[in-house]
Each structure stands twice: as C-alpha cells, then as structure tokens.
TIRO-2110 file (N, C-alpha, C; in Angstrom, 1 decimal):
// TIRO-2110
167.3, -8.1, -66.8, N, 1, A
166.6, -7.0, -66.2, CA, 1, A
165.0, -7.5, -65.7, C, 1, A
164.6, -6.8, -64.7, N, 2, A
163.8, -7.3, -64.0, CA, 2, A
162.3, -6.5, -64.5, C, 2, A
162.4, -5.6, -64.6, N, 3, A
161.4, -4.9, -65.1, CA, 3, A
160.9, -5.0, -66.5, C, 3, A
159.7, -4.8, -66.9, N, 4, A
159.1, -4.9, -68.3, CA, 4, A
159.2, -3.4, -68.9, C, 4, A
159.8, -3.5, -70.1, N, 5, A
160.0, -2.4, -70.7, CA, 5, A
159.1, -2.4, -72.1, C, 5, A
158.4, -1.3, -72.3, N, 6, A
157.7, -1.1, -73.4, CA, 6, A
158.2, 0.0, -74.3, C, 6, A
158.5, 0.1, -75.4, N, 7, A
158.9, 0.8, -76.6, CA, 7, A
158.4, 0.9, -77.6, C, 7, A
157.7, 2.1, -77.7, N, 8, A
156.7, 2.3, -78.7, CA, 8, A
157.6, 3.0, -79.7, C, 8, A
157.5, 2.6, -81.2, N, 9, A
158.1, 3.6, -82.3, CA, 9, A
157.5, 3.3, -83.3, C, 9, A
158.0, 4.2, -84.8, N, 10, A
157.1, 4.1, -85.9, CA, 10, A
158.5, 3.9, -86.6, C, 10, A
158.4, 2.3, -87.2, N, 11, A
159.8, 1.7, -87.7, CA, 11, A
160.4, 2.7, -88.7, C, 11, A
159.7, 3.7, -89.5, N, 12, A
160.3, 4.6, -90.6, CA, 12, A
160.8, 5.9, -90.0, C, 12, A
160.6, 6.2, -88.7, N, 13, A
161.3, 7.0, -88.1, CA, 13, A
163.0, 6.9, -87.8, C, 13, A
163.6, 7.7, -88.1, N, 14, A
165.2, 7.6, -88.1, CA, 14, A
165.6, 7.9, -86.5, C, 14, A
165.1, 8.4, -85.8, N, 15, A
165.2, 8.7, -84.3, CA, 15, A
164.9, 7.4, -83.6, C, 15, A
163.9, 6.6, -84.1, N, 16, A
163.2, 5.5, -83.5, CA, 16, A
164.2, 4.4, -83.8, C, 16, A
164.9, 4.1, -84.7, N, 17, A
165.6, 3.2, -85.2, CA, 17, A
166.9, 3.5, -84.6, C, 17, A
167.4, 4.7, -84.5, N, 18, A
168.4, 4.9, -83.3, CA, 18, A
168.3, 4.3, -81.9, C, 18, A
167.3, 4.6, -81.2, N, 19, A
166.9, 4.3, -80.2, CA, 19, A
166.6, 3.0, -80.1, C, 19, A
166.4, 2.3, -81.1, N, 20, A
166.2, 0.6, -80.9, CA, 20, A
167.5, 0.0, -81.2, C, 20, A
168.4, 0.6, -81.8, N, 21, A
169.6, 0.2, -82.1, CA, 21, A
170.3, 0.1, -80.7, C, 21, A
170.3, 1.0, -79.9, N, 22, A
170.8, 1.7, -78.5, CA, 22, A
170.5, 0.8, -77.7, C, 22, A
168.8, 0.1, -77.8, N, 23, A
168.5, -0.4, -76.6, CA, 23, A
169.3, -2.1, -76.9, C, 23, A
169.2, -2.5, -78.1, N, 24, A
169.8, -4.0, -78.4, CA, 24, A
171.2, -4.1, -78.1, C, 24, A
171.8, -2.7, -78.3, N, 25, A
173.2, -2.7, -78.0, CA, 25, A
173.8, -3.0, -76.6, C, 25, A
172.8, -2.5, -76.0, N, 26, A
172.5, -2.9, -74.3, CA, 26, A
172.2, -4.0, -73.6, C, 26, A
171.5, -4.8, -74.9, N, 27, A
170.8, -6.1, -74.3, CA, 27, A
169.4, -5.9, -73.4, C, 27, A
168.7, -4.6, -73.8, N, 28, A
167.8, -4.5, -73.0, CA, 28, A
166.6, -5.4, -73.5, C, 28, A
165.8, -6.0, -72.6, N, 29, A
164.6, -6.6, -72.9, CA, 29, A
163.3, -5.7, -73.1, C, 29, A
162.7, -5.9, -74.0, N, 30, A
161.6, -4.7, -74.2, CA, 30, A
160.8, -5.5, -75.2, C, 30, A
159.3, -4.9, -75.2, N, 31, A
158.4, -5.3, -75.9, CA, 31, A
158.4, -4.1, -77.1, C, 31, A
158.2, -4.4, -78.2, N, 32, A
158.2, -3.4, -79.4, CA, 32, A
156.9, -3.0, -79.7, C, 32, A
156.4, -2.2, -79.9, N, 33, A
155.1, -1.8, -80.4, CA, 33, A
154.9, -0.8, -81.2, C, 33, A
154.4, -0.8, -82.9, N, 34, A
154.0, 0.0, -83.7, CA, 34, A
153.1, 1.4, -83.2, C, 34, A
153.5, 2.5, -83.2, N, 35, A
152.9, 3.3, -82.4, CA, 35, A
151.6, 3.9, -83.2, C, 35, A
151.6, 3.5, -84.8, N, 36, A
150.5, 3.7, -85.6, CA, 36, A
149.6, 2.3, -85.6, C, 36, A
150.3, 1.5, -85.7, N, 37, A
149.3, 0.2, -86.0, CA, 37, A
148.4, -0.1, -84.9, C, 37, A
149.3, 0.2, -83.6, N, 38, A
148.9, -0.1, -82.3, CA, 38, A
148.7, 0.8, -81.3, C, 38, A
147.9, 2.0, -81.6, N, 39, A
147.8, 3.1, -81.3, CA, 39, A
147.4, 3.2, -79.6, C, 39, A
148.3, 4.0, -78.8, N, 40, A
147.9, 3.8, -77.4, CA, 40, A
146.6, 4.4, -77.0, C, 40, A
146.2, 4.0, -76.1, N, 41, A
144.7, 4.3, -75.5, CA, 41, A
144.8, 5.8, -75.0, C, 41, A
143.6, 6.3, -74.5, N, 42, A
143.8, 7.4, -73.7, CA, 42, A
143.9, 6.9, -72.5, C, 42, A
143.6, 5.9, -71.9, N, 43, A
143.9, 5.5, -70.6, CA, 43, A
145.7, 5.1, -70.2, C, 43, A
146.0, 4.1, -71.3, N, 44, A
147.3, 4.3, -71.3, CA, 44, A
148.2, 5.3, -71.2, C, 44, A
147.6, 6.4, -72.1, N, 45, A
148.4, 7.7, -72.4, CA, 45, A
148.4, 8.4, -70.8, C, 45, A
147.2, 8.5, -70.3, N, 46, A
147.0, 9.0, -69.2, CA, 46, A
148.1, 8.6, -68.1, C, 46, A
148.2, 7.0, -67.8, N, 47, A
148.7, 6.4, -66.8, CA, 47, A
150.6, 6.8, -67.2, C, 47, A
150.6, 6.7, -68.5, N, 48, A
152.3, 7.0, -68.8, CA, 48, A
152.5, 8.6, -68.4, C, 48, A
151.8, 9.4, -68.5, N, 49, A
151.9, 11.1, -68.5, CA, 49, A
152.1, 10.8, -67.0, C, 49, A
151.3, 10.4, -66.0, N, 50, A
151.2, 10.6, -65.0, CA, 50, A
152.2, 10.4, -64.2, C, 50, A
152.9, 8.9, -64.7, N, 51, A
154.4, 8.2, -64.4, CA, 51, A
155.7, 9.3, -64.7, C, 51, A
155.4, 9.7, -65.8, N, 52, A
156.3, 11.0, -66.4, CA, 52, A
156.9, 11.8, -65.7, C, 52, A
155.9, 12.6, -65.0, N, 53, A
155.8, 13.9, -64.4, CA, 53, A
156.5, 15.0, -65.2, C, 53, A
155.9, 14.9, -66.4, N, 54, A
156.1, 15.8, -67.7, CA, 54, A
155.0, 16.2, -68.0, C, 54, A
155.1, 17.5, -68.6, N, 55, A
154.0, 18.5, -69.0, CA, 55, A
153.4, 17.6, -70.1, C, 55, A
151.9, 17.6, -70.3, N, 56, A
151.6, 16.8, -71.3, CA, 56, A
151.7, 17.0, -72.4, C, 56, A
152.5, 18.6, -72.8, N, 57, A
152.5, 18.9, -74.4, CA, 57, A
153.6, 17.9, -74.8, C, 57, A
154.8, 17.6, -73.9, N, 58, A
155.5, 16.7, -73.9, CA, 58, A
155.4, 15.5, -74.9, C, 58, A
154.0, 14.9, -74.8, N, 59, A
153.7, 13.6, -75.4, CA, 59, A
153.2, 14.0, -76.8, C, 59, A
153.2, 15.3, -77.4, N, 60, A
152.7, 15.4, -78.4, CA, 60, A
154.1, 15.6, -79.6, C, 60, A
153.8, 14.9, -80.6, N, 61, A
154.9, 15.5, -81.6, CA, 61, A
154.7, 16.4, -82.3, C, 61, A
155.3, 17.6, -81.8, N, 62, A
155.2, 18.7, -82.1, CA, 62, A
155.8, 19.2, -83.5, C, 62, A
156.7, 18.5, -83.9, N, 63, A
157.6, 18.6, -85.6, CA, 63, A
156.6, 17.6, -86.5, C, 63, A
155.4, 17.2, -85.9, N, 64, A
155.0, 16.0, -86.9, CA, 64, A
154.3, 17.2, -88.2, C, 64, A
153.9, 16.6, -89.1, N, 65, A
153.1, 17.1, -90.1, CA, 65, A
151.6, 17.3, -89.7, C, 65, A
151.1, 16.1, -89.2, N, 66, A
149.7, 15.8, -88.7, CA, 66, A
149.9, 17.2, -87.8, C, 66, A
150.7, 17.3, -86.5, N, 67, A
150.5, 18.2, -85.6, CA, 67, A
150.3, 19.7, -86.2, C, 67, A
150.8, 20.1, -87.4, N, 68, A
151.0, 21.4, -88.0, CA, 68, A
149.8, 21.2, -88.8, C, 68, A
149.2, 20.1, -89.5, N, 69, A
148.3, 20.5, -90.6, CA, 69, A
146.9, 20.8, -89.6, C, 69, A
146.5, 20.1, -88.0, N, 70, A
145.7, 20.1, -87.5, CA, 70, A
145.7, 21.9, -86.6, C, 70, A
146.9, 22.5, -86.8, N, 71, A
147.0, 23.4, -86.2, CA, 71, A
147.0, 23.3, -84.5, C, 71, A
147.2, 22.4, -84.1, N, 72, A
147.2, 21.8, -82.6, CA, 72, A
147.8, 22.4, -81.8, C, 72, A
149.2, 23.8, -82.1, N, 73, A
149.8, 24.5, -81.1, CA, 73, A
148.6, 25.7, -81.1, C, 73, A
147.7, 25.9, -81.9, N, 74, A
146.6, 26.7, -81.3, CA, 74, A
145.5, 26.2, -80.5, C, 74, A
145.4, 25.3, -80.7, N, 75, A
144.0, 24.6, -80.2, CA, 75, A
144.4, 23.9, -78.8, C, 75, A
145.3, 23.4, -78.5, N, 76, A
146.0, 22.6, -77.2, CA, 76, A
145.4, 23.3, -76.0, C, 76, A
146.1, 24.8, -76.1, N, 77, A
145.8, 25.4, -74.9, CA, 77, A
144.6, 25.2, -74.5, C, 77, A
143.4, 25.1, -75.0, N, 78, A
141.8, 25.4, -74.8, CA, 78, A
141.4, 23.8, -74.6, C, 78, A
142.2, 23.0, -75.0, N, 79, A
141.7, 21.5, -74.5, CA, 79, A
141.9, 21.3, -72.9, C, 79, A
140.9, 20.3, -72.5, N, 80, A
141.2, 19.8, -71.4, CA, 80, A
142.1, 18.7, -71.2, C, 80, A
142.7, 18.4, -70.4, N, 81, A
144.0, 17.2, -69.9, CA, 81, A
143.3, 15.9, -71.0, C, 81, A
141.7, 15.4, -70.2, N, 82, A
141.0, 14.4, -71.1, CA, 82, A
140.7, 14.8, -72.5, C, 82, A
140.4, 15.8, -72.8, N, 83, A
140.4, 15.9, -74.5, CA, 83, A
141.8, 15.9, -75.2, C, 83, A
142.8, 16.3, -74.5, N, 84, A
144.2, 16.1, -75.0, CA, 84, A
144.7, 14.4, -75.3, C, 84, A
144.1, 13.7, -74.1, N, 85, A
144.3, 12.3, -73.9, CA, 85, A
143.8, 11.5, -75.2, C, 85, A
142.2, 11.9, -75.5, N, 86, A
141.6, 11.4, -76.3, CA, 86, A
142.0, 12.0, -77.7, C, 86, A
142.6, 12.7, -77.9, N, 87, A
143.2, 13.3, -79.2, CA, 87, A
144.2, 12.5, -79.6, C, 87, A
145.2, 12.5, -78.5, N, 88, A
146.5, 11.8, -79.1, CA, 88, A
146.0, 10.4, -79.3, C, 88, A
145.0, 9.8, -78.6, N, 89, A
144.5, 8.2, -79.0, CA, 89, A
144.1, 8.1, -80.2, C, 89, A
143.7, 9.1, -81.2, N, 90, A
143.3, 9.0, -82.3, CA, 90, A
144.2, 8.7, -83.6, C, 90, A
145.3, 8.9, -83.1, N, 91, A
146.4, 8.7, -84.2, CA, 91, A
148.0, 9.0, -83.6, C, 91, A
148.6, 7.6, -83.6, N, 92, A
150.0, 7.3, -83.3, CA, 92, A
151.1, 8.4, -83.9, C, 92, A
150.8, 9.1, -84.9, N, 93, A
151.4, 10.0, -85.4, CA, 93, A
151.5, 11.2, -84.5, C, 93, A
150.3, 11.2, -84.1, N, 94, A
150.6, 12.7, -82.8, CA, 94, A
151.4, 12.5, -81.9, C, 94, A
151.5, 11.4, -81.8, N, 95, A
152.3, 11.0, -80.4, CA, 95, A
153.9, 10.9, -80.6, C, 95, A
154.5, 11.7, -79.4, N, 96, A
156.0, 11.9, -79.3, CA, 96, A
156.6, 10.9, -79.5, C, 96, A
157.6, 10.3, -80.4, N, 97, A
158.2, 9.0, -80.4, CA, 97, A
159.7, 9.0, -80.6, C, 97, A
160.4, 8.2, -80.2, N, 98, A
160.2, 6.8, -79.5, CA, 98, A
159.6, 7.2, -78.1, C, 98, A
159.0, 6.2, -77.7, N, 99, A
158.4, 6.5, -76.1, CA, 99, A
158.9, 5.3, -75.5, C, 99, A
159.4, 5.5, -74.5, N, 100, A
160.0, 4.3, -73.8, CA, 100, A
159.2, 4.1, -72.3, C, 100, A
158.4, 3.3, -71.9, N, 101, A
157.7, 3.1, -70.9, CA, 101, A
158.3, 2.0, -69.8, C, 101, A
158.9, 2.4, -68.4, N, 102, A
158.9, 1.3, -67.6, CA, 102, A
157.8, 1.5, -66.6, C, 102, A
158.1, 0.3, -65.7, N, 103, A
157.0, 0.2, -64.4, CA, 103, A
157.3, 1.8, -63.6, C, 103, A
158.4, 2.6, -63.9, N, 104, A
158.6, 3.5, -63.0, CA, 104, A
158.5, 4.9, -63.9, C, 104, A
158.6, 5.2, -65.0, N, 105, A
158.5, 6.1, -65.7, CA, 105, A
158.2, 5.9, -67.2, C, 105, A
158.2, 7.2, -67.8, N, 106, A
157.7, 7.2, -69.4, CA, 106, A
158.4, 8.4, -69.8, C, 106, A
159.4, 8.2, -71.0, N, 107, A
160.0, 9.2, -71.5, CA, 107, A
159.6, 9.3, -73.1, C, 107, A
159.1, 10.5, -73.6, N, 108, A
158.6, 10.5, -74.7, CA, 108, A
160.4, 11.6, -75.4, C, 108, A
160.3, 10.7, -76.6, N, 109, A
161.6, 11.1, -77.4, CA, 109, A
162.8, 10.2, -76.9, C, 109, A
164.0, 10.2, -77.7, N, 110, A
165.0, 9.7, -77.4, CA, 110, A
166.0, 10.5, -76.8, C, 110, A
166.4, 10.2, -75.1, N, 111, A
167.7, 10.8, -74.7, CA, 111, A
168.6, 10.0, -74.1, C, 111, A
169.7, 9.6, -74.5, N, 112, A
170.3, 8.3, -73.9, CA, 112, A
170.7, 8.4, -72.5, C, 112, A
170.6, 9.5, -71.9, N, 113, A
171.3, 9.8, -70.4, CA, 113, A
169.8, 9.2, -69.7, C, 113, A
168.7, 9.7, -70.1, N, 114, A
167.4, 9.4, -69.1, CA, 114, A
166.9, 7.7, -69.5, C, 114, A
166.9, 7.4, -70.9, N, 115, A
166.9, 6.1, -71.0, CA, 115, A
167.4, 5.3, -70.2, C, 115, A
169.1, 5.6, -70.2, N, 116, A
170.1, 4.8, -69.4, CA, 116, A
169.7, 4.5, -67.7, C, 116, A
169.4, 5.7, -67.5, N, 117, A
169.1, 5.9, -66.1, CA, 117, A
167.3, 5.3, -65.8, C, 117, A
166.7, 5.1, -66.6, N, 118, A
165.3, 4.5, -66.5, CA, 118, A
165.4, 2.9, -66.6, C, 118, A
166.2, 2.5, -67.5, N, 119, A
166.6, 1.0, -67.4, CA, 119, A
167.3, 0.5, -66.3, C, 119, A
168.0, 1.4, -65.6, N, 120, A
168.8, 1.1, -64.5, CA, 120, A
168.0, 1.0, -63.3, C, 120, A
166.8, 1.7, -63.4, N, 121, A
166.3, 1.9, -62.0, CA, 121, A
165.2, 0.6, -61.9, C, 121, A
END
C-alpha cells in the first residue's frame, strides 16, 4: 500500500474494534490513533472535512452521551464552521468514530464499501 492511512479510534468502541479487525484482515498498513488521548486539532478536522466532501455534521458523534448532554443538536445550527471545528477539537468523544483518513478522503464511521474503495484508491 502506497498511501498512508490514519485510523482514529476509541478502543472501547465495538464498531472501532470491528473496523480495526477489518483493516487487519485485509493487511492494511495504517497508523492507529486514540481519538480521546490524541484528539484531532481544529486544523486537522478542517482538512479532513474538506477532503471528505461530507457535511460537517457527519463528523459529530451524534449518538454519543456528550453530544446529547451538551444539547448540540440545538446548538450546532447557530455555530459557524470554525466554531464547530473548535468544538470538535475540545474532546475526541464528540468526533464520529472510527475515522479513516487517507491522502484522498476522510470517512467518519465504519462503512465497509466506502473504506474498501478508499483503501484501493
């Protein structure tokens, strides 16, 4: 594999564990990063969001406890993109995981078909 792949995960997350097994079974070379201990910066998030082509909301862990506690579903629409990047950068638990980042794209959440396509690119 010629591209460098970054895999951001929360090790206790069952979906992250499944995604990691999937990567390992395919012999994918990747750098593993703990999304809470080494939280993405606002600049990294901006780059990955732009690379993904997805709405920024897709980078939020909308099913997470912290997201609900902070009532972000009500607050996000009023925040600018810069404020949303800054908010995501405050706590890895706010970021949708697992997150696969390649030179060409960034994919929040584990979708086998999308990940396979990204790794082949």
